[in-house]
Every structure is written in C-alpha cells, then in structure tokens.
C-alpha positions, 0 to 999 in steps of 0.5 A: 369636089370640082372637077377642073379636068375630068368628066362623064365622057371619059366613062368606058365600059368593057367586055371584060365581064361578058367573057362567057357571052357571044359577039352580038349579045354583049354590043346589044347590051353595051348599047343598053348600058348606054355608054358609047366607049367601050374596052374591047377584051380580045378573046372567044367568044367575043373575038379571037385574035388567033382567027380573026381575018381583015374581013372579021375585022371590017365585019366587027365595026361595022356592027360596033358602027350600027349601035353608036359604040366606039371601042377605045382600047382591043386588050389581048390576052397575053399573060400565059402560053403560048404567048410571052414577049420575054421568052428565051425562046425564039419561036415564041418572042416571034409568035408574041410579037405576031400576036400583038401586032394583030391586036394593033391591026385590029384596033386600027380597023376598029378605029381604037386608039389604044391596046392594053398588054403585058410586056411578058415574063421571066421564066422562074429559073431564068435570067430576070436582066436578059427577060427585061431586054427580050421585052424591051427589044420587042417592045422597041418593034411593036411601038414603031408598028404601033405609030405606023398604024396610028395607035398606041400601046399601052401595058400593065405591071404586076406584083406577080414576076409570072405575069411581067417583068414589071413590077410598079409604076416605076418599072413601066416608067423604066421601060417606057424610057428604054423603048422610047417610043410615042407608040408606047405610053403607060396604063394603071389599074386601081386593084393593082396598085393596092397589090404592088403596093403603091397608090395613085401618087405613086402613078402619077408621080412615075407615070403620070405624064404619059399615062394614056389608059385606067382600069378603074374598078372597086376591091377590096384594098389587100395585097391578096385580092384580085377582085375587080368590083363594081365602084362603091361595092368595095373599100377602095378610096376611089374618089382620091384617085380621080381626085389626082388623076384630075389634077394631072390632067389626065385625058384618057379613059376610066374602063370599067374592068369589072370581074365579079359579074359575070353572070349578070354584066349588064346589071353590074356595067349599069351599077358601076357607069350609075357610080361614075356619073353620080361622081364625075361633072358632064 
C-alpha cells in the first residue's frame, strides 16, 4: 500500500525489553539499533522515579543527547501499589499525583513530548462510579500540570478492571471529553485492542482525532494473551493497523513495546525495526 502520511520517521524503539539491563548499556544498544526516537520506561535499573532528582534528569538528558537519541515518551509504572489515582485513600491519591507530576518533570527535562500512564482502578469491593470520578478529577489536575510544562499525557485502557477504570477506547474517549484538557489525549496498543475486544477501526472512530501515541507490536490474537511480540512473528493484521492509522493521518510515533525478548533485547529490537522499515516508506 502507498501511504500518504506514515513514514519510517515515526518508528520508535523502547526500553521495555531492556528491563533487566543497566542504563548505559541500554542507551548504547539503542544507538546501535539505529533509530533515534525511543520510549523510556521509567523503572529501575534504568530510571527510578521514586529516587530521581533534577540533577539526575539533567545527567540522563546529556547521555541521551551524546548518543544522538531522542526520548519521545516517558512511561512510569503506575498499575500497581502504591500508585492509584482512583484510590479512595486521599494519601494514596496524593502520592500518585506526585508520581505522575515527577514523570511530567522528567519528560520536560528530557525534551519528551509525551507521558504514557494508567488513570487508576477501582478496588474490587469499591464503587466504580466513584473511582471514575476520582480518576477524572486527578486527570484534570495532571492535564493542567502537563500543559504548564509543555507535555501531553496519554493513557492506556485495559479489559482488566484491576488495571484501569478505562476498559475500551470508547471509555477513554469519555474520560478525555470529561477532563477536557489539551494536556490529556489518547493512545492505543495493538495487543490491548484484541483483549478488549475491539479493532483499529473502533480506535480510529473513538479517539482517532486525539490519538497521540501508539504501542505497535504483534501478538497471539486472542483475549487471554498479553504477549507483545516482534512484528511479523504473531497473528495480528498489522498491515491493516498501519493502513487505518495512515487513513486518519496519524502523526505520532509507533513505539515498539516488545516484551518477549528480554534475554536478547537488542536482537529483538533490530528485528522489529527491520519489519517496520520494510512496511513503511522513507
């Protein structure tokens, strides 16, 4: 297919498969892979949001620039205790807001345009509507904070209620409309779509106008698997995903959130990038 909008410049690697690797080795590896843009998962041993100081962010930014790389998204781990923006506990909500604010600060310091996160979840025995309200209130605060720091926050959705009050791209659209902030926009994920279940066409219809980030990987194509695989090694119709993204004029990055090559992350990332280059024009 001849694309009108998508290009290889939108390919982004990520540090997800480097979760057991040190910072310098990870950055050197991404430099060798040969793609400038990458998504930074803000977790130890690469970057711990709990401990990071402004000086640490400046030092990291220098290391990234030295290698000719560019952070395009900062992704904190906010799906589990002790972080939950929708928690009924005020102390937990304050802690969670501080965590995301720090992620925004990190993104600003690294000149990253985007932060990607989850908006919080309801407790199993809690009131879902009240959890939604608390989440929306938190996102209004964070959306404004993001605007003030020149960053956009995007959030993922999940079929699993213990991960997020957002269970589809339609729910994400509802949250975005309620929050009503230019600092809060949409993202999606090829594997998550299947688990909902929904299609890229549903995503385009629901949040295509405000889609700012995208996790692009292959998968087993069933509702029980969360495996994020190298493109071309699974069962997803990734060509159709690219076609629809091109049709809606998607201008964000296609981030390779690989999770099946942690013992050989560089090899896996090289293969993923090669598939992307074979399917996107220069």
